[in-house]
N, C-alpha and C positions, 0 to 999 in steps of 0.2 A: 503493499499499499504506500503510495507515494504521489507527489504531483508531478515531479519529472520523472520519467524513466526512460531506458531504452527498452521497449515492447519484447525486440529480437533477442536480446541478452537476456532478458528477464525468463522469459519462456523458455530457455536453455536447461533451468533448473527448477522454477517453480509451475504449480499446477494452477497456479491463479494468480494473478494480478488485478489490483484493483485502484485506477487514477482516479484521486481528487481534484476534479476541475479547479483552477483557480481562476479561470473570467480575466476581469481586470482589479482584481485585489490588490492592495499595497502590500507589498514584501514585508514590510513593517509589521503588517496585522495579519500575517497567515495564519499562524497560531490560535489568533481566536478564530477564523474564519474556519478553519478545519474543524477544531471543535463542533462548532455548531452544525458542521455540514455531517459529520458522525450522529450527532445527536439525530439528524434529520433522517439519514439513510441507512444507521447501522442493522435496524430490524428488516430492513430490505434487504440488505446485503447477505446475513448473517441468521441462520436458524438453531433451533437444540442440536442440532448434528454437526453442523459445520461451525458452531462456537469456537473460538480459537482458545486453546487453554493457555497460553504463553504468548504474551506479546513484547517484543523486542524493539524498543524506541531507542532511536539514537541522537534525540533530541530535535532540531526546529526542523520542521515548523508542527509538532506533536506533545509540546510540552504539555498544555491543558488538557491533553487525551490523555495523561496517566490515570488520574483519578475517575475520569468516565469510563476507562477499562476495567478498572480497578470494581465499580459501580456496578458491569456488567456480568462481575464473577471471575474476570480474568487477571493471570498474574500477568503482573506488567516487570520486564528487567527492561533498565536502564542503560545502553552500553553509553557509557563516558570517557569521551575523549579529550574531553576538556576544555576549556576558552580560554584562546591567546591572550596576552597581557594585551592592554587596550592604548599602551604608549606609541606615539605616532602616527594614529589614525584621527581621522576628522570627517567632518559629515557625517552621510548614510551611513557609511561603514561603523563610525564610533557608534551612532545610535543604537544602531542594530546589535552591536558587542553589548553596549549599556542593557538592551531590555534582554540579550538572552540571557546574562549574568542575575536580572531581576526574575526571567521566567525558572531559569534553572534553581536557583532559592526557593521559590514558592513548590515546585512541583516534585522534585526531585523525590524529595521526602515522601510522597506518596508510592513510590513504586516497591513492588515486591522483593526487589534485589537491584543491586549495581553492579557493573560487570566493568572495570576501569580499563583501561588500555596499557595503565603500567602502575607500580606503586606509588611512583611519583602523584600520577593523577589522584589516585584512590586518598593518600596523605592530604595534598593541596587542595582538592576541590571535592570528591566523591564525601568524605569525610564531614568537611563543617556545612557542607551544601546541605546533606540529608539530616544533621544534625543527629547524629548517632542512633536514627528510627529504622535505620534499613540496614540489614546482612549486606556485606561489601565483599567481592571476590575481584582478584587480578586475573587477568587472561592477556599477556602478551602477545601480537600478532607473530602472523607467521612469516618468513620470508621466504620460500619457496613458490608463492604462488603462482609468478608470471612464468617460472619454466614448466609448469602444469599446461600451460596454453589451453585454459579453460574456454578462452575467447582470443580474437587478435582485432586487428583492424580493421579488417575486412567484414567483420560482423557488426561495427560500432557505427551508427550511421553519424552521430555527432562529431567525431573525433578530427581535428586538425590535421590531415596524412600528411605530412610533409616527410618528404622521403630524400631529403637530403643532408642528412644529420651525419649518417655512418661515411658518406663521401667525404664530407668534410672532415670528418676524424681520419681516414683513410691518408686524405691528401696531406695535413700537418707529420702524420707520421712519417711519410716518406721522406719530410722537411728534417726529419731528428729531432722533432721537439718533444719533448715529457709533457703529456695532455694530463689535465686536471678539468674534473668534472664539480661544478657548483649543484651541491645536492639538496633539491626542494626549488621553491618558487623564489622568484629574484624579486624581492622588495627590499626597498631602503628606507632607513629612518625608521624601523620599526623592530617588531623582536627579530625577524630574519635576519638582520644585521647584513644585509647583500653587500655593500659598501664597503666592509672590512676588507672583502677580497683584494680591491684595489692595493692598499699597500703590502697584502700578503705577495700578491704577484711580484709587487716593484722588488721587496725584498729578495724571492725569487731571482729575479731577472739581475737585481746587482750581484748576487754570488756566481754570475755567468753560465747560469744555469737557461738553456733556452727552452721555455715553455708560453703553453697556450690552453686557455681555460674557455671551457665549453660551458655555455647559459642555456638553459630550458627556458627561452622565452624569444619575443619577435625582436628585429632590430631596432624599430621603434618605439621597445619598450625598455632600451637600457641605454643610460646618457655614459658612453664610453671617454676615459681620458684621454688625452692624446696622445701620451706616450705611453697610450696602452692597446691603441689601435690595432699593432699588429700581434697581441696576446690574448686576446678576449674576442669570442664567437660566439653570438648568439645561435642558434641552430634551431628556434621554433619549438614546436610539439610535436612530438612523435609517439608512435603507437608504442605499447610494449613492448613487442618483437626488436622492433627497432633501439629501444631502449635496453634491453639485454645485450644487442651487439655492442652498442656504445659501452656498455659496461665492461667488459670483455677488452674493449680496446683499449679504455684510459690507463694510465698509469696511477691516478690518486683520484679519490673521492674526496670531498671537504665541505664539510656544515659547518656554517658560520652561524646558525643560529642562537640565538640567549634564551632560547625556551623552548621546548619540545616534548609533547605527551607522549609521545613514542619515537617518532623520525622514521616514517617506513623506508624510504632511500637509503636511509644509513645500513639499515637491517639487510634491503636487497642486495646492494654492492655488497656486502660482507659474505651474503652466502654464495658469492660466485669467488671467492676467495680473493679479492681485490682490496687494497687496503684503502682504510676511511681513517679521517681526522674530525673530531668534535670537540666543540668546548666541555667539559665536566659541569654540567646544569642539567637540572631536568631529568627525562627518563634518559637519557645517554648512558648513565653508569651500568643500567639494566639493558641496554641493547649493543653497547659495545662489546668486540669479539674478546678484546683485552686490555687492561689498565692502561697500559702504555700507549694507545690510539688517544686517550682523553686529553684536553690541555687548558691549563689555566687562564691563558691569556693567548692574543693574537702573535707575542714574540714565540711563546714556545712552540705555538702551531706553525709559524712560519718555518723555526729551527726544525720540527721532525718533519716538516715537509719535504726540506731539503735533504734530510735523512733516507728518507722512502727513495725518493727522487733519486740518488745517490748508491740505491739497493742496502741500505743501512736499517738499524731498528733491531728490534726482539730477534732472538736469534729463531733457526728454523724448526728447533725441536719444541720452541716453546708455543711459537703459531700455531703449529699443526695441532698441537694439545689441547689449546682455546677453538681453534677452527673445529675440531671435532666435537667438542661440548656444545659447540655454537648448532652445527649441524644437527647434530641429534636433538635438538630441543626446539629450535623456531622453525617447526614445521607445520605444515595444515593440519595433517593428523592430529598432533598434540592439540593443535587451536582447537581444532571441533570436538574432539574427545573431551577436554577442560569443560569447553561451554555445555556439550551434552551431560556432563556432569553433574554441571550447576540446575540444568535443568532437570533431569530426574532428580538432584534433593529439595530441588522448588517444589516440584509435586510431593514431595512426601510430607511437606509442610504443610499441618493441616492446620488452616488460619481459623477455624473453628472455636479450637482451643486457645485460653487466656491463664496466666502464668501468674500468679501474684507470691510474691516472694520475702519471706519472714528474715528481714536481716537488722532485726533489734541489736545483737551484739556487735557486727562486723561495723554499722554505723558508730559506734561508739569505741573500739578497741584501736588505739594505735599500732598496735604488734601485730604480726603474721602468722599465727600459731595455725596450725594443720588445719584445725577447724574454720576459722576464719581464711585461711587462703581457701578451701572448697567451695566456700561461699562466694568469694570475691571472683574466682578463675571461672565456677560453675556460671554464676551470675552474667559474667561478662560473655562467655562463650555462648550461653542461651540467645544472648541480644543479636547473635546471627542470625536466628532460626524463628526468632519470635521477639516480641515485643513486652516482656515482662514489666509487671508494675512492683516497684520496693515498698515493703511496709514497717513498719514501727508499731510494736504493741505498748498501748498507753492503757497501762494499769487503773490509770485515774478514771477512766472514763469507759473501760472495760472495750476497748476498739480499737480497731489499728487506724494509724495515721500514716499520712506519707513526709517522707525524711525534708528537712532541710535542706540549705545548700552546703551547709557545711559540714551536717551529717551526710550528705552523698559524695562531697568531697573526700571524707574518712573511707567511705565505702568503695571509691572509686582506687586508692591506694593498691600500689604492689599488683600492677595489672587487673584491677575491679572493674565492674562496671561503668560506661558514660550514663551520663543524664539525657535521655532520651527525648523525653519532652519538657518544657518549661514550667505545663501546667499541672506537672505533677511533683512541683516543690511548694514545700509548706513555707510558709513566713516563720522566723522566728517567735513572732506574737500571735500568729495564728496558724494553727495545726488546719489542715486539710486532712478530713476523714476520710477513709476508702469509700464510707458509703455513700460520699456523694459522687464518686466514680461508677459505682456498681448499675445505676441505670443503664448508663452505657454498653454495661457487657453482657444484657440482660439475655442475648441471643447466643452467646459464649457457652461454651463447657469450662467452667472454673475450676483450676488446680490451687490449693494453696499448699507452697512447698515450705517445709522445714529442712534449711541448710545447717543449723545450728540446733544444738542440746537448749531445749526449753526449762522454765520452769513449771513443774505439773500444777503450782498454784496457779499459773496461768493458762497453761495448757488445756485443761477441762473446760474455760472460759472460750477460750479460742477455738476448740473444734466444736462448742455451741454456737458461735459465731459463725462459723464455716456453713454448719449444716442450716442455720435458718437462712443464708444467702447464698443456697444451692453451690456450695463447692464441695469438689472434694478434697482430702487431706493426703498428703504422701511426705514422709520423712526420711532423710538419710540419719543413720544408725551408726555411729562410730566405735563404741566400745562399751563395755561393763564394768571399768577397772575400779571407780569406787566401789560397785557392788562388790566384785571377787575380791579386789583388793586395797580395804578402807585405810589401809594404815600409810597407803601411797598417796591417800587425799586429805590433806590438810585443813582446808576448810570444809567445818562442818557444815554450811549452807549448801556444799556442792555436794558431801558426802549424802546425806540425809534427803537430797530432791531425787537423785537418780534411779532409787530402787522406785518411787513413785512415778517418775518419769518414763520406764521401761515397760509397766505397768499401762501407763497411758499410751503408748506407743500403740499396744493393741488395738485402739480404736479410731487408729487410720485407716485410711482404703487400703493405700502400699506403704511398706516399709523397705528401704532401700538400704541394708548393709553394706560398708565400705569392703568388706574381706567374707571369706567362709568362714575364719575365725570369728569375726562378730557375729555372723550371722548363727553360727552354733552356740555362740553365749547367751544370745537372746532368746534362742528357742529352748534350749534348757534351761533359764530362767522362768520363760511362760510356762512350761511345763510344771518345773516345781512348785509354782504358783496357780496350779489349775488355770489357766487363762489361753483361752481358744488361739488368740493371737491372729495378727493381720497376714495378708498376702507379703510374703518376701520376695524381695527380688535383688540379687546380690549384685553390685555392680564395682567392682573394683576401684580403686581411685588412682589416677593417672599417673605416670612418671616427669611429665612434662614441664619443664622448670621456667617461669615466667614465657618469654617471648624467644629465648633461644632454639636455634635449630639443634635437633640431635646429632651426637658426634657418629659419623659415620665410618671413621677410618683410626685405627690404632695409633696413639700419640706416642712420641719417640719416649724410651724407657732408660734406663742405667742413668738414676740422678745421681748426683751427687749428695744431697739433701732430701732427704724425703718428708715431702709434704702431706701431712695428716690433717684433714677437714672433718668437723662435726658439726652438724646441724641440729639442735634440737631447744626446746625452753629449759631453763635451769629449774628441774624439780626431782624430787627423790627416786621415782621410778625410770629417769631415765637415765641414771646411774653414771653420771660424769664424773663423781668421786673415785670410782673404782679402776672407770679407764685412765684418770690420772696415773692412780695408783702404780698401775700396769706399766704406765708409760717411766716413770719415773725408778720401777724396777729395772727396764732395759737401762735407761740411763746411769744406772749405777754397774749393771752387769757387764753391758757393750757401751764403754764409752766414747769407741771407736765409732759408732753409727752416729751419723748426723741426722737430724729431726726437727721439726717444728710441729706444734699445733696448734690450729686455730680453729676456735669455738665461734659461732653464732646463733644467738637464742635469747629471748624475753627472759629476765626474772620471774618467777613464780611469786604471785603475791603470798601465797601459803607457805613458802620454803625459802624466803630470801637469805636466809642462813648458807646455802648451797650457793650463792652469788658471791656472798662476803668471802667465801671458804676459795673458791676459786679464784678470785679475784689476788687474794693473797697468796697463792701458790704462785700464779702467772707474775707477781711482782718479785717470788725469790727465784722463777725459774723462765728467764727471759723467751724460751723457744715457746713457752705457752703463752698464747694471746686469745686474750676473749672480745670480742667486738660487739656483743650486745644485738641489737636490731640493724640489719643493715638494708638495703633497698633490693629491688630483683636483680639490676645490672651489676652491684659487687656481688651479692650473691652467686651468678653465675659465673664472674670471675674466679671468684675462687675454688667453684667446682673445677673449672676449666685449669686452673693451675697445681690442683691439688694431685699426689702422688695417688691415694687412696681415701677412701673414706671409714670412719667408722661411727654406728648407729649402736651406740653402747645400752639402749633402752633394755629393760628387763619384762615388761610387758606391752602390748599396744594395741589399738584398733587397728591398725596397719602399718604405719611406717613410710610416710611417702619419701624424707630424706632419701632411704634404701633407692627406691627405684629414679630418683631425682641423681641421684650418683650413676646409675648406670645409663641413665638418659646424655650425662655427659663421658661415657665412656670409663667411668672410675669404678673399680671394685669398691665393694661395700664390705667390712668386719661388722656383724652383727650375732645375737642373740640366736642359739639353736633351736629354740623353743617357740612356743604361740605363733602367732601370725608371721614372725621372722622367719622361722623355717619355710612357712607358706609361700612367701616372697622370693625365698633365696632357692626353692627346689629348682627355677628357670635358670640357673644359671648368673655368674658373674659375683657370687657373695661367698665368702669365707664364715662360716658359722663356728662359733666357741659359746663355751659357759661363760658369760660377762661376770656371773657372780664368785667365779674362781678366778683372783687375781694373777694367780701363778700360770694357770692356762691360756688366761687373755694376753698376760705379757709375753708367752710364745707364740701364741696366734699371732700377732701385731708383728712381732720380730720376723717371724717366718716370710711374712708376705713384704716385709720392709727389705729383706736380704736376697731372696729366692726371686731372681727376676723373670723367672720362665713361669714360675706361678702367676706374678702382677701379668706377663704379656696373657696367660693363659685364662684369667678371670674378665681380664679386659676385653679380650675377643670375647668371650661370652655375653658380657655386658650390653655389646656392639649388637650382637648379632640376637637377643633374646627378644622377644615381642614387649614391647611396653606403650601402654594406651596414653594419646593423647587427650587433649581436655574434649577438642571436636567430637573424637570416638565416645567420649564418656558420655556426653550430653547427648547424641543421637542414639546411644545404647539405652 
């Protein structure tokens, strides 16, 4: 469906095409006209059988049509190619670009999903324009489309079929000139920055290099300086087939653009194994075959151009490896598969369901303990599939309220969710009750999700609230530690609550234990208390850490200094003191072994003495450092710098740091019992008895001194299956 298209081309791949007549409508008003036309003709064009499931919109003039298609029951994917910078434009072009920005800000937030042509476009435009309300995906364009010869100039009615370009190139080659190609449109005094080429050509000429620059433009469109008349050649507009021939013939392609959402000519020329240069801006780092070809300024670009023309630059092996990686990725097949995968994912998203997440604790807790981390990361990932509402239980009114801006900011720490709708934010003085929004959801199937442990004195009231508002209730269950090991729980309030909390879980519609071990603990508890219980659906917690990519290759070993890393809240069951005793035993028995221990974790309110003791030990032993709470990037860096990790905990519901360690390719020493043994079973872990200081010390020493054991466990860590947050949410 479009206003203008070549019917012969469209007929070659589409079963049906719909042309919207524009008559004498001004271009600036096309968006409004198209939407009115759709409202008038939609039911004549489509019936129940032919109604589209997914509508892909690439922008002008279909922006206001996005909510129209959504109202018709279609899922709408906005293909985001970005809006160019306004600098340098005037008159009608400027007015059109300004309106384009306004329309994009107004309407893309109603899309079902946005697919950006680069991460640069997603981060700089899709995210801010959609206001966090739309799932975002990146699909980089392919580069091999032209060689597929889907159609050529003889099948395209509208093309300006200049056939003289390749002859011009070959004539210049006979004159022993080095041929450069200006990639993209020739536009001066705007982001295309074409005038910069004049000085680049001058620099090359001054270096005694005879060169010619080809421009894809007509002669009357380019004002060529007198001193460059014999060096710059406009060759008009040419067909794809002829452009391929020219790509093959030229010595170097250069893009002087100061902004690009992708830069297709850059990708096309690289596909043909021809060198290209571009500024290190926009999407260029995502598209360039190797970082060497990125330039920070005109001088560097001129210098690198001369190197290439003189057959210098990166060595052949480096370029071959980079080129192979580029060719494996930038294909039409990959492009189509990624789009198809998103469409399939979109078709699975049931927009009839609406999720309400209790974030009472995560909006207040400045730390990032395991439970809070799950709340934040789960909530953020769910936003890719749905638009959940986050709520806080207010026991003064026995109802849920919406968070304030400050509470949202706290929730959003450590890769937490973003605020998706400003209307979902309470003021500091006037809380918005959830009940004010429920009439808008009356046709939705509502689920209330407990991602945190709640106090049962409120739990019964919350479940009544959910029942009275036609909500189903699901809860993530972490552990039964305060019931099974009350001696490890110093806070009486938490210890006394947990048994009643586990009884209350039986009244939920679904309970989601984070491990089989936790599920067994809950079932045993229900059985001993003669409780029928709720449906259990085990969903193991992911090991993905922050936004870091998983380590896929073995890292160098043979460390001069063994860097040991431990992530855990400082509380009794985490067993830090025995771990340090074991390490100090190694220091005494094996003084030749160089090692450091870095600890990350918050103080525990019920066990401040442990933090004080560890601080005192670190003061006495400089190789032991406790950093307290760190941000996600610091956490990722510490994992990557470690030789291996230790998770000394005695009892857990899961043990996220164990899998996080293996996500980064680092083996982990952990307890041989409980859920730790469940996690260790799939490889990458070295289990021990963490209650026995002698055995604990011997295990640490073995991993620190036996390189073959370290390599074996590292390989297991890299190759074992570890769930990411996207898989967790979909499960």
